[in-house]
N, C-alpha and C positions, 0 to 999 in steps of 0.2 A: 775912422768908418765916420764920425760927422759930417764930416766935410764931403767924401762919396756919398751922403742922404742930404745934402743942401743943394749939391749940382744936380741931383734928379731932380729935383720938387723944384726949383726955375726953370728947369727944363719940357717943369711938362704942366707950368702956369697956363701956355697957348692949349690946351690940350683941356683943363677943366672950362676957360674962357668958351671954347667952341662948345662945349655940352655945356657951356650953360645957355646958348643965346640958341641948338638947335633943341631947346627945355626934356635935357633930359635932366632926371635925378637925381641932382647933384647932393639933395637932402638924405640921399639915400648910403649906410653906413656901410655894407659889402663894396659899393661901386670908389665909396669913398677910401678905400683900405685898400680896393687893387689898382688905384691910379697912386695911390701913394708908395704900395709891393715897388709894382713897374717903373716911379720915377729910382725907387732907391737903386733899382737893378742900369737902369740907364749911367746912376753916379758912380754903381761899382766900376761899372763898363770905361767912365772917364779919367776916374782916378787912379785906377790898377794897371791902363792899358799901358804905360808907358815903361821900358827898359821888358816886355814880355815878347817874343814873336810865337808863333805858330813850324813847328815842321809840316812844312807838307809834300815831305815824299812823297812818294808812292806807298811804298809799305808803313809808314808815316798813318797814312791816309785808312788803308788794309787794318792793318793793326788794333790803329782807335776806332775802330767803326764794329768789328768782331767784336771787342772786349766792351765796347759802351753800350752795344747791343745787348751782350745781355748782363749788364750793371743794371740799364733798363728795364730787363726783364723780369729780373730780383727784384728789382724795385716793385715794377709793377702787382706783383704776385703776393709781395707783403704789406699794397697800399691795403690792398682788396682787402685781405686775412684779416688788416688793423679797422679800416671801415663797418667789419663783419663782428670784430668785437665791439668794438666804438656804439653802435648801434645794437650791442647785444648786453649789453651793461646798462645804455640808456634809452632806449627804442628806437624803434626806429624813426625817431622824428629828429633824431640828434642828427643836428647841420655840421653836415662832416662836408660839403660842397666846399664852404670857406669864400671866399672873396670871388674866386676867380670863375663863380655858377654864372653871378652877374654880364657880365661878359653876354648870356645866351640875351639877354634885356637891352641892344645898343643898336645901333642903328645897324646897318653893315659897314660899310666904311669906318667907324671907328673901332664895331670888331672886329675886322678883318683888320686892324692895326695894330690891334691887342696880339691876336694871334698870331703876325707875324714875330712880329716884339718879344712874345713873350715863347717864341723858339726858339731863334737864334739871337736876338740880340740881349733877352734879360738873362740863358742862362751861359751863355758867354761872360757876361759884367761878373755875373754870379760866382765861374769857376774860374775867371781872371784872381775873382778877389777874397772866394772863400779859401778855395784853393789852392791858385798857385802864389798867391802874396801871404795871405795868412798860415794858413798851415803849412807851406813851402818854407817860410822865415822858424814855427817850431820843430819844424823836422827837420830843416838846414844844423839845428841846433842843439839836437840830437836830444829833444823834448818834443817826438811824435802823440804822444799819448793823451801833453795837454793838450798842443796842435788842431787835435781833433777833438779834441771837446769843448775848447773856449772857439774854434770856427765852427762846429753845426749847435753850438749854443747862439753863437751872433745871425747868422743864416736863419736859424729853428726864428727867434723872435720877430727880426727882416719881416717873415710873413705874414705879420699883424692877425695871424691865427689860433688863436685861442683854443680851438678846441682839436687844433693837428701840431700842437708844439710838438707833442711827442715823434708822433710823425716825419717831421720836419731834422726834429733834430736827430732822428732813425736815419733820415736822408743822405744827412750831413755829414754821416761816419762815413756811410758807403759810399759817396764819392769818394772821401777820406782815405778811404783804405781802395780803392778803384786811382787815386792818382801814384798815393803814394807806391802801389805793387807798378807801375803803368810809365807814372815817372811825367806823365802826357797830363795836360792840360785839356788837352783835343780828345783827347780819351774820354775826361770829364763832360766836358760841353756837348760830346757824340750822347753821351748817356740821360742827360740835365737836355740836352733840345729834343733827341725822342718818346724823352720819359711826359715832356711837356704835349707833343706830338698827340699824342696819346688820350692826354688826360682830355685836351679838349673836343678828340674825336667822341670820345666817352661824353662826354658834357651834351654835344650839340646829339647822338644819341640818343638819352633822355635822359641819361643813366642820373638818377640822384640820389 
């Protein structure tokens, strides 16, 4: 886990330097957390890519798209319910956007890069590491429930978003269930990628 985080952080040094040179606000705590989250995802992808392969047959793609899409819709509905509950309990000013909202404040090039990485590479890294590698190891050992708990806990912590920690833990459990049901990391990636794409769409449509 620490090796993956370290590898990602090293790759993002260039991005932080570029942001500094373009006068982006590195003093912004949420922006720094966003960069760290994305760095973690890059590290997860690099550290868990070896030994795993995608089954890119036509049937696999169709099945992954169908099950991943259904899982994404479920996650969106649960996420909106969670958001409403959080605002009802703690007030309308509750910061439910987390660090991802900072992408709207970046220049076009950097915002575009984060969106592409957040929709494609980030989910691939998360699903390879948290579901296929971490949860998969526990599941193969006959302890899927323990694996789901450990994987989802680390997944939630890696988001660096205390306000939405419970939501990310629940999302982790949902994706573990999808992976266990389908046996396909591709289905989990499709669900995660579509969910992130929906999140970015909502952000740029003015969702607060």
